[in-house]
Steps between C-alpha positions, in 0.01 A plus 500: 500500500686478832840650553813284559546661845145419617543145387819459691327622815198264440726197439684574829174499688396172320821305613495658855387166648757283342392441135777381269330655198241766433355657190259778394275456205296815397280546196287752329291329227231640270273263321290643217228284350242577220219250462252458203183290485182533299687701239574785743751607764369356821763631739830681538678427822816617670637318795795615708692275724748663730676378811794317644598175666781440746625135523755357745668160509679317786626174377207320345241724676341790295264778611341766277302815602332737249383858499329757286673779690834545317618801705807443718287459811265259326787278378680506825172381679468236248865386546447499865205260470703259289790523743274430804326208333847350421601485864753638752861563422747778397599642173810333334505661151669823384281645231636718223276533192653564152274578210523246220383562135414180323404665169184430299499245221126565435478843319160675485427728209145606593434519867132419548444750783578781253241390248140633514215251548339573168810368324492187725132452427558520126757211525272288703200561266702382205547166675148483641320563177731265299364231726138626511465521119698186416197266462124526542506230779713713724255582788727692743843652524690631795814713462750643737806719461732494792811701578711473817760744628672309783767691690707322776777572741699237687753556773664235713757445771732351231555870391261498209300807404327466163199609314324362190212612285291231327257604226272242340215505244250231427177467272243232584224416260257221592220397250191284546352321202155357504345231267199278538457597863860418587791746587874482484766758578827610348762730627823682414709682768830643376718688741853650522730680731459806272288815460238556241770446233398135544232566243762575242565128471176339648198577302190582705283392206681164472462459871123533475474264196704228676265498798189508271632221266569269796157549636329446156711196436434331821123569502462282189737229634400157627617364836839352549528127554668383821789270519881462523654625188792711344440873518670774316500828703552825300751766576425822691258454788537124449797561745256537784508123539874501592443817719238332702589127494872552553589856555339555836680175623832664415438794720683519826176573693421128433850350464643642821245311705510174313157576357589448142506203262861624399656564847838358545539409127758754375724331241259218438319435173135595556381562144540374149841607356309718246389726783698815590298733728603855585369785731639824371412845668728682265312480169465865388145634530348156562184488720663314792846671489656698783816699542532402871276267704297612801809434733725713279674205325577560134297286251669221335457221252470170691535175308271270703519185293773424239444221252284327766734567799392714792747774530342775726208612699344843530609651828422797725732618782299360794439150366860505369609514862320168573647349181855629547472656149524859355208696367433460124312836472151337526359659807175674418184638664175664377549792724652614825214328684629151402807322625726427198598155400651308203291548187544459121559782258518391134509118501525288187602188326785584266478440123591147383575358155176343388294645224144585575364300193692198629349528848149502359580229252626268770159474667269236357212588731511765779435856598649831375477754786518822309439717811511412864270637770524516880564215739613387839801310645616344821871596517573214748380227280513686160143389421323743264187554307480751205235610273546532124343820364548392132554146392493284183512132432801368321447207260765330282746790563253772408313765706125429463174624670498726790391366842399664818483397869853344497716494801854359569540311822843365630805528714769756430798263554342253253400756237858641458620144456246457225584822293679311223483773221575869524460741224714793382264803536489643851208730593376657822167550659415739793322424819472586871631235743340476838680355807583581863653839409201607301454540117794589284544536120675192341577382140466144405622362175622206295525390135238242374571177712379135483407309814511138410212418726279675745149472638251712299179579677190534292185314412 
């Protein structure tokens, strides 16, 4: 996108007032979206994001400037603005950039940009109509097929000059069931860091049926009773509860400033010994995977909690300065317009040794949360509130009738102490995580787990 020689000149300008570090982040991204509603294609959209950011550090001070003009003159002007905002001084850094090739552990067989819309529409229709025709009480379906071609370049005064191409594909089917004047929704949203070959292993038909089945099940369900009880949370997107309740509190953007429930607790036991939690950006073709982060640090597998003991945080370069710790390859941003910070990639609770049937059998009365929904968390206190998209009452060790309107309320530091059974079958779910550096793709995952007690909101 930008030559090595131009980057060197721009970085020299960026450090001309005394910065001790500078970087260029440039991107050219194409987002292609097809939407279906009312049994027809509603819209086909292409969005192009192109621009660059120049960021400079001096000690614990950081300044970033952005531009859509990626010519040499435009980049030099952007670097000058960042340098002027940083303050007065003289350059102290000799900059020699060397190109670095990190390789690609996420092979793409069918690049979406090379596929005609009619083929993409046919894939989307298969998922859409599988949901629409699943049951007579399905009143509405919305379907989306998204493909992203995200190209980035990073150059820094540490001598780095590197590029990466990130291709992702995702199908999203949401269904609404209506019965006796009431409505309930269901959804299924698989995604991978792959091209359209994703649909060789993920069935559009099964995706649509999953969404519709969930809506139909919930529209006939009664309301969940409230109270403190044991809860079994299923694998896959059930991992969102760790992501939100604990994951954000392990990011350096909170830890570095002491605004985390886990700040200063490295080496301490913070969870049940059955809990090992990992953030791994190196899983081939996984939705949240990266080759390098948005500061150019290679992705890595970070063991956050091992058998209940806090082992690591997720760290970006700038917050690592404040913490006196190295980057863990977790710096991410939605686009060049956002300042990067520490973020999760593929975060999950590792498999344990408990059998699924034993986990359910251990609950005399409680809730089985088959699929989690969205929620909110305060990373300082760890207090969270999550909805349960699909839930069932457990009686005498057996999964019984479906219930709707359930929510899980608690505190992250307490829930990970109360996870006392962990199953063997890990699965992942896909989502978009929003934070100060924008919205980024993340995987969440876990096996089936049991929380010995948690507050369940309901009626």
